[in-house]
N, C-alpha and C positions, 0 to 999 in steps of 0.2 A: 469572503465567499464569492464562489463563482456566479456569475449573473445569469440568470435561468432564461432558457428561450421559450419555456411553456407557458402558454397565456394563462392570465390569473384565474384563478375558481371562478365560478359563474356565482351572480347573486343568490340565485336558486339554491346553491351549495349552502352559503351562508345562510339562507333564510329557513332551512331544515334546522340549522342550529339554533338560529334564533328563536323558534317556537319551542325545542327543547328546554332553552334556558330558560324561556318565560315559563314554560310548566312547571320546571325544577324550583325555580324561584318562589313560584306560587304555593308549591307544596311543601316550603319551608327548607330547601337546600341552600346552604350558603354558595357564594361564587367562586370563593377559593378553599383550600383545605383537602382532607382525605375524602369528602364526598362533594367535593366543588363542583358546580354545573360548567366550569368555563375549562376543565380538563379536557375534554374530547375536542373542543374547539381548537385548542393550543395542539392537540395530538395531530387534528387536520392538517393544519399551516405547516408543523414540523415536517409531516410524512409528504407534503408537496414539495416543499424546499429540497428534502434529501433526494427526490425523484429527478427534481432539476439538477440538483449537483450531479447526480448519477448521468445524466444526459448530457452534460457538459465534459464531464469526465472521459466518456466514451468517446465523444467528438474530438477531443484533444488527443486521447490517445491514437485515434487514427490518423489524424493530421502529422503526429510526429515519426510514423512508420513510411517506409517506401511502399510501393504495391506489392510486392511480391510478401512481404513480410506482412500486410494488413492481411492478406488472405490466409495466411498459415496462422496467424495469432490473431484473429478476429476475434474481437471482445462482443459480448452482448447483455441483455439484459436475461436475467437467470432465475424468473420466481420472485416470490416475495417471503419475507421471515418475519413474523411476528416479533414484536419487542415492547417491552413495558417501560415506559419513560416516568420517570419522578420529576414533575415540574412545579413551580412556585404555586400553581392553581390546583395541585392534587396529581393523584398517577392516573396514566392513559396508557393505552394498548396502541400501537400503531404497527403498520406492516410496508416498511419500505422495500424497495425492489432491490435485489441483488445483480452482479455482475458475474459471468460466468468465469473469468479467469482470477476474480476476487482481489484485484488490485484497487478496487474504489473504497475511499474511507471519507464518510462525510465529515466536514468541519463543524457541523451544526451539533453531530452526535457522533463523535468518535468510536471506534470499535472499544468493545468492553464499556463503555460509558452508558449509565443508565439515566441521567439526569439531564434536564436542561436547567435546574437551579445551580447557576454558575458559582452563587456565592456560598455553597452548603457547607464548603470546608470553613469559611471564615465564620459562617453561624455557630457551628459545632465548637471552636474554639472561644468564640464569644460566650456561649452556654459554660464552657468548661471554667472560663476564667472568674465568671460569676458564682463558682461554687458547686453547679451543678454534677453530679456523678454520671457515669457512663450509662446507667440505667435511667437517670432521669432526662440525658440527652436523647436518648434512643425513643423514649415514650413522646417526648416534645415533637421531634421529627414525625413521629408517626401520625401524631396529632394533626402537625401541619402540613404533610404532603402524601401521607399514606403509605409512607414506604420506612419498613422497619430495619434498621442499621444495626447490626450486631455490635456489641460490646468490643470484640476485637478491631472490627471496623473504625469505630469510634476513636479506639486506643491506636492504632497506628496512623491514623490523622494529627492525633495530639501528638506523638513522638516525632511526626515531621519536623516540630518545632524546633527540637533540640540542636539542630545547627544554628539555628540563631541567638538561642541562649548562648551558647558559645561564644558566638560573634561577639553578643553584647558583653559578655563577660571578659572577653579578651581585647577590646577593641583599643586602640590609642587614645588618650586623654588630653587636655588641655595642660600647658607647662604650668601656668598659674591659677589658682582657685583665691577669692577672696576668702570664704568660709567654706570649711567642709564639716558637714554635722553626721555623728557617728550614734549608731543605737544597736541594739540586738533584741529581735523578737522571737518568742519561742513557740514551736509547733509539735506536734506527736507525728513520729514515724516509725513503722515496725522494723526493728532492728534485729535480727537473730531472733526472729519469732515471737518479740514482744514490744510493746508500744512503748516508745521511748521519747522524752524531749529533748529536741535538737534545737541550737540557736542557728537564727537566721542573721547574719551580718550585713548592714547596711552603710554603705556612705554616701551623703547627699550631698552634692557641691553646687556653691554660687559661683560662676567664672568671672573673670575680668572686665564683662558686659553686663553683668547682672543676670544672665541665663544660668537656669537651673537646670540639673540634671542628676540621675542615681549613677553615680559612678562603679557602684560594687553591691551586686546581690551574692551570697556566698551562703549555702546551707552546709553546717557542719555535721559530724558525725555525733556530737554530744552537747555538753552543757557548755555555756559561755567560758573562754579563757583567754588569759593574756599573751600566750602563744598564738593563738588564732590572730588577736588582732596585730601582733607584730608582724606575723606572715601576709596578713592582706595590707598593713600599711608599706611595707616594703615592695608589696604588687603595686599598689600607686606609683610608685619612683619609677618601677620598669616599665610601666606604661606610660610614663613621661611626665609625671608629674614633678615638678621641681622645687616650686615654693609654694606655702600656704600660709595667708597671714594669720587665721584663727581657725582652730579647731573647736568644735563644741558638742559636749557631750553631758550625760547626766551622772557623771562618775563612775563611770565603768570601770570594772575591776582590771587594775594592772597597767590602764592606760596611760597614764602620766608619765612613767618611765619609758614605754614603748615610742611614744611621742618625743619626748625629749631625746631620745636616741635617732630617730629617723628624719625629723624634721625639727632639730634645735632651735632654729630662729623663730617657729612659728609660737603665738599665743595660745594658751590653752584656756576656755573659756567653761567654767561649769553652768548649765542650766539653772537659771534661778527659778524658774517656777518648781521643777523637781524639787529642790532646796527647801522651797516652803511648802510642798506637801509633805516632805519628811520632816520637816519643823513642827506640823501639826500632830505628829505621833506623840501620845500621851497628853494632849492638851484638851480638857473637857469642854464639849460643844458650847458652853456658855461663853467661853473667853476666845473660841477660835477666831471670831469675827475681829475683836479688840488687836488680837496678837498678829493678825494677818496685816492690819492697819498699821501696827509698829515696825513690822518687818518692810512693810512697803517704803518708809522713811528712810531705808538703807539702801536700797538699790535704785532707788529714783534721787538718790543725792546728787549735787552737781560735779562732784568729785571723789576720788577715793577718802582724801583725808576727812572730809563732810559726812560720807559715809560711814567711817570708823568712829565719829563722835555719835552718829545715830544709833549705832548697834551699843555704846557703852549708855545711851540714853534708855534703850531698848532695856538692857540687862538691869539697870537701875530701877525701871518701871515694872519688871517682871522677875522678881528674884526667886518666886516659887517655881520658875522653868528655867533652871540655870543651864539644863542641857540644850535649850534652844542657841543661848550665845556661844557655848562650845563648839557646836557643831559648825556655827559661821566663822568662827575664828581658826577653825582647822583647816577649812578649805579655802579661807580668806583671798591668797593669791589669784586662785581661778575663778572665784566669784566675781573679782573685781576687774580682771583682764578688761572687760567692756568699757571699764570707766575712763579709759585713755582716750576714747573715741567720741565725734560727736554724737548727736541723737539720733539721727536717721541710721548710722551704723550700729549704735547700742541696740536700737529696736530690731535690726536683722541677727544680731549674733547674741542676745541674752539669754536666748532660750531654744529648744531643739523643737519648737511647735510645728515648723515646716516639715521636719522629718514624723513627727506623730502624725500629721495627717497623711503621710504616706502608710503609714503604720494602720492607721484607722481604715484606710481602703481595702488594705490587705487582710485585716480582721474581718471586716464585714463580708468579704467575698469567699472566705472559709469558713465563716462562724458554723455552718453545717455540715463541715468535714469532721469527723471523729479522728482519724489519721490517715498518714499516707501509707503508699505500699514501698515507699522508698525513697530516697533523697533526691532522686532524677525527678519523679512525678510532682513532688513538691516543689523544686525549683521551676518546673515548667508552669505549674499553676501561678505560683508567685510574678514570673517573668509575663505572663499573659495578663495578669491585672494590672501590673505595672504599665504595659503597653497601652490597656485599655484605658486608663485613667489619667495618662499624659497630660492631656489637657488640664487637670486637675494641679497636678503638682509641678508640671513644667513651665509654668507662668513666670515671665522676666519679675525680677525684683520690683516692687512698687517703688516709684520715685527715685531711680537708681541714680540720676544726673546728680542728686544731694548728696546719696553715698559716695559717689566718685570725686566729689570736691572734698568730703572730709578724708579720703583715702590719700587725697594728693596732698592735703595738709598734714595729715599724719605720718604719711611715709613716704613722699616724694617719691624720687628715682626707682626705689624699690617697686614701686606700683606702676609708675610711669613707662619703664624699661617693656615692660610685658604689652603696654600697648603698641610701641612701637614694632612688636612681632608680628 
């Protein structure tokens, strides 16, 4: 901003505002907000700054012209024009001076701008990320600033996020990941005039240094399917992923064949926590705690042979629930993938709980929404939630140095070569 040559406002000017502020507070008015008592003071300061900017602009304009052009194109002040400003302390009306030639534009309040609240867009996006509707956002901003933004204005601000979404979806990825967690959650979107469930596909990765990142956020046009998983897994390779030690999922339909095709060297780990939940189906409440305790002896065994012995003991102890043993045997190889690793790496990959935490954040922020008008609006909101909660889901893996030691022991050069890149 240009330096002002105008002397500062006198203390008398501010003492007038001081009395108004005191009287306003005594009458119960707030400092900030729609009826805040500081708005006029902010407006007074803003008007003085804009007048000083205009003075500097006229002086610099004269200095840039020769004498003949100075007389011919002489610019000067040309009255005042009222303008309502939205500030963080409430709305206020100012009357800044104009110039005759219309060449002046304030850096404090540019043409067509009506606000001093520089973070207004971010506040709108933050509210939208937390599940607020356009109407809720409009009402909230009116309550805070006394300025009613239309739904169309709010919608246009939200839509400006779309290029960021595309950049996020298409950005290059790391060449190597220790683990990639996969899951799909479902939301309602109005498709062809009717509300329909659509699957949102998520890949959540842990890289060679233990950093976590959401790799893929894709909203489909329908229910979850193996063909979409295949396309998105191929997309990982197109974006730079060359090797993944372990893919972790909860037994998503068709993913076993998809992963064997695209990443044949990668292990597949079935989420133990989901398997336990499914094992409780058909178990009376009185037996659930004991059954869960028996299952625990399986997945906490020292190695896979010991886990198989524990499963046999479980089946012998609970012959009245034969379906539990059958379902564990059916998925045995995927349930036991984590057994080849040490305790720290096992703890990282035996469950999809890390991705479930992301899902909880998404559901919490969107629980008040019935459905979205289209896939784009849903994608934008989910992206904003992910962006706003990064500190929660983006933490580095706890004690990753211990995990690294186990990776080197189990995979040696397959892991070490990526550290050299």
